[in-house]
C-alpha positions in Angstrom: 0.0 0.0 0.0 1.3 3.4 -1.0 1.2 6.1 1.7 1.2 9.8 0.9 1.6 12.6 3.5 -0.4 15.8 3.1 0.4 18.9 5.2 -2.7 20.9 6.0 -2.3 24.6 6.1 -5.7 25.6 7.4 -8.3 24.0 9.7 -9.6 21.6 7.1 -9.6 20.7 3.4 -12.6 19.5 1.4 -12.3 15.8 0.4 -12.5 16.4 -3.4 -9.8 19.1 -3.2 -7.5 16.8 -1.1 -7.8 14.1 -3.9 -6.8 16.8 -6.5 -3.9 18.3 -4.5 -2.6 14.8 -3.7 -2.4 14.0 -7.4 -5.0 11.3 -7.3 -7.2 13.1 -9.9 -7.0 15.9 -12.4 -9.5 18.3 -10.9 -11.9 19.0 -8.1 -14.8 17.9 -10.3 -13.0 14.6 -11.0 -12.5 14.2 -7.3 -16.3 14.6 -6.7 -17.0 11.8 -9.2 -14.5 9.5 -7.5 -16.1 10.2 -4.1 -19.6 9.6 -5.5 -18.4 6.2 -6.8 -18.1 5.0 -3.2 -14.4 4.1 -3.5 -13.1 6.6 -0.9 -12.8 5.8 2.8 -12.1 8.2 5.6 -10.7 6.6 8.8 -12.0 3.2 7.6 -15.5 4.4 6.8 -16.9 4.9 3.3 -17.3 8.6 2.6 -19.9 9.8 0.0 -19.9 13.5 0.9 -17.8 15.1 -1.8 -16.9 18.2 0.2 -16.5 16.4 3.6 -14.1 18.4 5.8 -10.9 16.5 6.3 -8.9 17.6 9.3 -5.4 16.9 10.6 -5.0 13.4 12.0 -7.4 11.8 9.6 -6.6 9.1 7.0 -8.1 8.9 3.5 -7.9 5.8 1.4 -8.5 5.3 -2.3 -7.6 2.2 -4.2 -4.7 1.0 -2.1 -3.3 4.5 -1.6 -3.5 6.1 1.9 -3.3 9.9 2.5 -2.2 10.8 6.0 -3.3 14.4 6.8 -1.0 16.3 9.1 -1.1 19.8 10.5 1.5 22.1 8.9 
């Protein structure tokens, strides 16, 4: 499993934007489609909210890739 680390500069980032900034999709719109497909998990739970607020300490998973979100 590949692990990516993401440094969060604010209080939170929307899930679709996190996928875009992590390089897992081309745009925020593509990120929304990926989330809607049901393939994204946040802290082990399926997440269908495209703009879910992801905060430091959370783990996002998509297709064998984990994104660890850290405070900057």
